[in-house]
N, C-alpha and C positions, 0 to 999 in steps of 0.2 A: 144081801144089800151091801152096797159100798158107798161111803161118803165120797163125793166127787169134788167138793169145794167147801171151804169155810170162809165166810165173809165177816169182817169186823164192821159193826155198825156203831157210829158215834152220834149221839144225840146233840143237836146244836140248834139254838133258836134262830141263828143266822148262818147259812151255809157258805156265804161268800168268802169268809177268810180261809176256807179250806183250799181254794184255788191257789192262793199265794203260797201256802205252806206245802201242800202235797204235790201240786203241779209245777209251780214256778221254782221253788227251792229244791224239792226232792226229785223233780223231773218225771213224776208219774204222768201217764196219759189220761186225759179226761175221756172216760169210756161211755158215760151216760150222764145226762143232765135233764131231769124232769121238773126242775124248778124247786121242788121240795126235797129232792134227794140228788146228790151227785156221787158218781162212782169213779174212782181213780184206779188205775192199774198199769200193768206192763204186759206186753205180749210175750210172756215167757212161761215156761212150764215150771210149776212149783209143786212141791210135795204138800199133801194135806197134813196139817199139823195144828195141834191145840196144846198149849202148855199150861199147866196148873202148878203154881209155885207158892211156897210159904214165905219166900223172901226173894229179892232180886239178885242175890249173889254179891259177895264182897261187901256185905253190910248195907246194901242199897234197897230201896223200896221196890216192890214188884211193878214193872212197867205195864202200862195198859196195852201197848203195842210194841212189837219188835220188828224192825225193818232192816233186812240184810241188804247191803250195798256192795258194789264191786270196788269202790275206792273210798275208804273212810276219810282220808285226808281231804278229798274233794267235797264230801258231804259236810265235814266239819267247817271247811272254808266257806261253803255256801250258807250254812247256818249262821256263822259269825258275821259274814258280810251282810246278811239280812237283819242282823241285830237280834237274833233269837238267843236268849241266854242259855248257856250250857250249865246243866245242873249236876253233871258228873262226867269225869273223864276229860279227854280220851284216856282210856286205861287198857293195858294189856292184862287180860284175865287168865288165871291159871287153867281154865278149861278150854283154852285155845281160841278165844275171840279177842278182838280189840273193839272197844265200843265207847259211846258217850250217850248221855241222856239229855233230852230237851223236852219242853212242853209244847204241844201243838196249840193252835188258837183256841181250843176248847178245853184247855187245862189238862189234857191227857198226857201222861208221862210216856214218852216214846224213846225206846232203846234203839239207837242206830248202831249197827254192828257189821263187822266183816270177820269171816273165819280166817285165821292165820294159817298159812301153809307150812 
């Protein structure tokens, strides 16, 4: 048996704020909308990955989600322009990533990151 995909599910009493955060600000595509569940994604190939952590690194809390982007400065600019408070960073971490934390509309801590070359 092989795991083909891992999907993050976020419980929310109202799913409408998800569109602004995940589609409008982060640029994900709306892949499915059944009224009670919406799915956002990107038509890219990703590795199957599940991280289990005792802390978030650099003294931070463990984020609920980590989203890797191709341009951290653009993501940071989009979040600040949308008025989303930055909870941590941007920070260059010793393990080779640059990142910042925000909270999504459902109070989930989201780690936005880019791997440094």
